[in-house]
C-alpha positions in Angstrom: -37.2 34.9 -74.1 -38.6 37.9 -72.2 -37.6 41.5 -73.1 -35.7 43.4 -70.5 -37.5 46.3 -68.7 -36.0 49.7 -69.3 -34.1 51.1 -66.2 -33.2 54.7 -66.0 -31.1 56.0 -63.1 -32.4 59.4 -62.0 -30.2 60.0 -59.0 -27.1 58.2 -57.8 -25.3 60.0 -54.9 -23.8 59.1 -51.6 -27.2 58.6 -49.9 -29.6 57.1 -52.5 -29.9 55.6 -55.9 -33.3 56.3 -57.6 -34.2 54.3 -60.7 -37.3 54.4 -62.9 -38.3 51.1 -64.4 -40.6 50.9 -67.4 -42.0 47.5 -68.6 -44.0 46.6 -71.7 -46.3 43.6 -71.3 -44.1 40.6 -70.6 -40.9 42.6 -69.9 -38.8 41.5 -66.9 -36.0 42.9 -64.7 -34.1 39.6 -64.9 -33.0 37.8 -61.8 -31.3 40.1 -59.2 -30.6 40.3 -55.5 -31.1 43.7 -53.8 -27.9 44.8 -52.1 -29.7 47.7 -50.2 -32.9 48.4 -48.5 -35.3 49.9 -51.0 -38.6 51.7 -51.5 -40.9 51.2 -54.5 -43.4 53.9 -55.7 -45.7 52.6 -58.4 -46.5 55.1 -61.2 -49.1 52.9 -62.9 -51.2 50.0 -61.9 -48.7 47.1 -61.7 -49.7 43.5 -62.4 -46.5 41.8 -61.3 -45.4 38.2 -61.6 -42.6 37.6 -59.1 -40.3 34.7 -59.7 -38.6 33.8 -56.4 -35.9 31.3 -55.3 -36.8 27.6 -55.2 -39.1 27.9 -58.2 -41.8 29.8 -56.4 -43.9 32.2 -58.5 -46.7 34.6 -57.3 -48.8 37.3 -58.9 -49.6 40.5 -57.2 -51.5 43.6 -58.2 -50.2 46.9 -56.8 -52.3 50.0 -57.6 -50.8 53.2 -59.0 -49.4 55.5 -56.3 -48.7 52.8 -53.8 -45.5 52.9 -51.8 -43.8 50.0 -50.1 -40.4 49.0 -48.7 -38.3 45.9 -48.6 -35.1 45.0 -46.8 -31.8 44.2 -48.7 -31.3 40.6 -49.7 -34.6 40.2 -51.7 -33.9 37.9 -54.7 -36.4 37.8 -57.6 -37.3 38.4 -61.2 -40.1 40.9 -61.7 -42.3 40.5 -64.8 -45.1 42.6 -66.1 -47.9 40.0 -66.1 -50.5 42.5 -67.3 -51.7 43.6 -70.8 -50.6 47.2 -70.4 -47.3 49.0 -69.8 -46.3 49.4 -66.1 -43.8 51.7 -64.4 -42.4 52.3 -60.9 -39.6 54.2 -59.1 -37.1 52.3 -57.0 -35.3 54.2 -54.3 -32.3 52.3 -52.8 -31.1 53.5 -49.4 -27.3 53.5 -49.2 
């Protein structure tokens, strides 16, 4: 069984929720569905394995300092597929 990534809420007000995620190698978020649009800012290089509905799995590399956004409704499990720790900030837009 995979260890759970550490999630620390940094801001949670009426406009945004900002959470820092820290993963050791092999750590995972667990399956979840995003209830809000969100922005990810990578703090480290991130070698992610994304488990998606229907049994689909894909691996992506996202370099440190990259910013991207997704719409609400994304369902997945994010796993650190690399040999080093990884971290990112998730900003959810309320």
